[in-house]
C-alpha positions, 0 to 999 in steps of 0.5 A, a space after each residue: 253733940 249728934 242729938 244736937 243735930 237730930 232732935 229739932 227742925 232743921 229750919 230751927 237748927 239753922 237759926 240756932 247754930 248762930 253763936 256757936 263756935 266752930 272749930 278746927 285743928 289740922 297740921 297747920 294750926 288751931 282755927 276757930 270762929 263763931 258761925 254768924 251765917 248759915 242756910 237750910 236745905 231740906 233734902 228730897 224736896 228742897 229743889 236747891 239741895 244736893 239730895 233733892 228727889 232722893 238723890 244719893 251719890 258717893 259725893 253726898 252720902 254724908 247727908 245721909 248719915 247721922 246728924 252732925 256729919 261733915 259733908 264737903 263739896 265744890 261749887 265752881 272750883 270752890 270748897 263749901 261745908 254742910 253739916 248733915 241733919 236729922 236722923 240717918 237716912 233723911 238727908 237735910 243739910 245746914 250750909 255754914 256760910 260764914 265765921 267771925 274768926 276767933 282764933 288763928 287769925 293770922 294763919 286765916 289771914 295768910 291762907 286767904 291772902 286777905 284781911 279783915 272781914 273779907 277773910 271769912 265773909 263766905 262758904 268758900 272764904 272761911 274754908 280756904 281761911 281754915 286751910 281746908 283744900 280738899 274733900 279728905 274729911 268729908 263724911 267726918 263727924 262733928 266732936 269726933 276728930 278735927 272738927 268741933 261744935 261748941 254745945 252751947 252758944 258763945 255769943 248771943 244774937 240780938 237779932 236774927 234775920 231770915 232772908 231767901 238763900 244766895 245763889 238758888 236761881 230758877 227754882 222756885 218756889 225754893 228760890 224766894 223761901 227765907 232759908 238763910 239766916 244771918 247775925 244782923 249787922 254782923 260785919 263777917 256776914 256775906 255780900 253785907 253792904 258797909 251800911 247794914 254793918 254794926 261795928 260796935 257790937 257785931 250784932 251780938 247782945 
């Protein structure tokens, strides 16, 4: 599966990942969800990326590893997860922003203390729902240990919308670039107004 994350442009992969499943097996249980929202980060040239200007630290080293490496980091005491993209040495990443739960839903809601869409409709929310509370697994590789990314789409988006990334301020022209991708109408997309939710098909074909 590593080749999947190394053989296409980062922006293309950020769109193609929508509809794939993401699974986490832990001591607590089995968690699985559909990826419904992503953000692309283009490494050294991207002012919003952790590797902007080729910044390379022990913490962000997973971004510099082979495509498919997990990068877990802190944002305001919350945890987010990127997947490294491109071959080792090219520190691009894709943030998984939201998941539609498929398995382990009761545990997710228990971990979050929330029910329904609010359990996993954000990058830190789904991480907490999956019971990921530290950075221990940062640097591990997809499909080799705890995390599994499906080799095929489980669902196909009817329409993908591209928008500016969330929380990228004062970094023009990167603030305004459409580098966030969502399954249009999926109610698990972060910050989606109720009027835009498709509660019939959740935005899938």
